[in-house]
C-alpha positions, -999 to +999 in steps of 0.1 A: -608+333+675-630+340+705-601+336+729-580+360+708-610+384+707-613+382+745-576+389+750-577+419+726-607+433+745-590+428+779-558+443+765-576+474+753-596+477+785-564+479+804-551+507+781-555+543+793-566+554+759-598+533+761-607+551+793-598+585+777-622+576+749-649+565+773-645+596+795-646+619+765-680+606+754-693+606+790-683+642+795-696+651+760-730+637+770-731+655+804-721+688+789-746+686+760-774+678+784-763+705+808-763+732+780-794+719+763-825+705+780-840+692+748-830+655+742-838+656+704-816+687+699-788+669+718-791+639+695-787+661+664-756+678+679-742+643+688-748+632+652-724+658+639-697+648+664-701+611+659-702+611+621-667+627+620-650+616+652-659+579+654-644+570+620-612+589+629-608+571+663-616+537+647-590+543+620-563+554+643-569+527+669-571+499+643-538+508+627-521+515+660-532+482+676-521+462+646-486+476+645-481+476+683-492+439+686-470+426+658-446+407+682-475+390+699-491+382+665-458+366+654-459+345+686-495+334+679-486+325+643-460+300+656-489+282+674-514+258+657-539+285+653-556+296+620-542+328+606-577+341+599-588+335+635-558+355+648-564+386+627-602+385+628-601+380+666-578+410+670-600+432+647-632+422+665-615+428+699-606+464+689-639+472+672-661+459+700-640+476+727-643+509+709-681+503+704-686+496+741-668+528+751-690+548+727-723+531+738-717+532+775-700+566+776-729+583+758-756+560+772-750+566+809-757+604+810-787+601+787-802+573+807-798+592+840-814+622+823-845+603+816-840+589+781-859+557+789-891+577+795-887+599+764-898+594+728-862+602+718-850+568+729-854+553+694-835+581+677-807+579+703-805+541+699-802+546+661-774+571+667-755+546+689-761+518+663-748+540+636-717+549+657-711+512+662-714+505+625-689+533+617-665+519+643-667+484+628-663+497+593-633+520+598-615+497+622-618+470+595-605+494+568-576+503+591-567+466+595-568+462+558-545+491+552-521+477+579-521+442+564-511+457+530-484+480+544-456+468+567-442+503+570-458+520+600-455+555+586-471+545+553-498+526+571-507+556+594-505+580+564-528+559+542-553+554+571-555+592+579-558+599+541-586+574+538-605+591+567-598+626+553-610+615+519-643+600+531-650+626+558-641+658+538-629+655+503-655+631+491-684+655+499-666+683+481-661+662+449-697+650+452-711+685+454-689+697+425-702+668+403-738+677+412-732+713+401-713+704+369-739+679+358-770+697+372-787+696+338-788+658+338-810+634+359-788+627+390-812+607+413-796+573+406-761+588+406-767+604+440-780+572+455-750+552+443-725+579+453-739+581+488-738+543+492-701+544+484-694+566+514-703+551+548-701+585+565-726+601+542-748+570+544-748+571+582-757+608+582-787+602+559-798+572+580-800+593+611-817+622+594-843+599+578-852+586+612-852+621+628-874+632+598-858+666+596-866+676+560-847+709+562-814+690+570-818+661+546-802+678+516-805+667+480-794+631+485-815+626+517-845+639+498-838+615+470-837+586+495-869+597+511-886+601+477-875+567+463-877+545+494-897+564+520-885+568+555-888+532+568-875+515+536-847+542+534-836+533+569-837+496+562-817+500+529-791+523+546-787+497+574-783+469+549-756+488+529-737+497+561-738+459+569-722+452+536-696+479+544-687+458+575-688+424+558-666+432+527-635+445+547-639+416+571-639+391+543-608+408+528-590+405+562-599+368+562-586+364+526-554+385+530-544+370+564-545+334+550-517+343+524-498+370+543-461+365+551-453+378+585 
């Protein structure tokens, strides 16, 4: 699995799209710091970009890599290699390459700007960790979709629909449900509904650490009320880890029985 992971990483690092992804975040960091001298405000702006863009890129790259490497995967399956090692190695190669592009691309301009001597370093580190979590989660979800759909068009369609649902539609449905059932106690419901969406959970995780009460919203305020800032951050990180583990386990389970 480690050999396949290494090959997948090298394969993606040779791809021009990886460099485009890296350069986008590098330029984004430079432009933000040029326009705004306050590191904490730059972190808040980056949060809004990362929460939406990182899941989309992870979803598209995951599905695209799976379908484009089908011939190579078929060749590997003819070798005495475990099926689960092949698919998990490819998934980890894609997810880790994208995470590296994100972390290095955003990290370099902030480090040169003096991040290491600033109190914002912990908030910025949490932002990068959250971005890495979202990359791992949505790449895994994309691989799951591709494993269940041999048709490329269906696979891409379902993947984009999943991102659209979790990034946009889910919030609308959630807010509508809060309005409709406002006369009922909704604290527990809000916590559970937030945990079922990794994008919302990531946003609350960052806002809890930044301690910006005005931006927390109803669900963030419930998190802070029930768990406090530190316990809320710990719980959010734990749930995000579960969001990574479950799709990976399904890749392992599905790949062992998949006809290719």
